[in-house]
C-alpha positions, 0 to 999 in steps of 0.5 A: 682289769685293775688287778692286771694293771696293778701287776703290770705296775709292780712288775715294771717297777721291779724290773726298773729297779733291777735294771738301775741297780745293775747299771750302778753296780757295773759302773762302780765296778769300772765297766762302761757296758753291760753285755753289748749295751752301754751303762747309760742305755741300761739306766735309761731303760730302768728309768723308763720301766719305773715310769711305766710302773708309776703310770700304770699304778696311777691308772689303777688309783684313778679308776678305783671307785670312791668309797 
C-alpha cells in the first residue's frame, strides 16, 4: 500500500509541475487561455496536484515503521 501511495505522490507531483509549467509558458506567450481553460485555472489545478502529491508523500513518511 505504501508503494502505491508513493507512486501516487510522484505522479501527482509530476502532473502538477507539468500543469504549472504549461500555464507559465502559455502566459509568457501572451495568451490567457489553454484550450477552453483560463491560465489561472490551469495554474490552480497544478498547485492542487502538487498539494495532493505532498500529502500523499507525507502519508507514506508517517506510516513507515521506525528503524
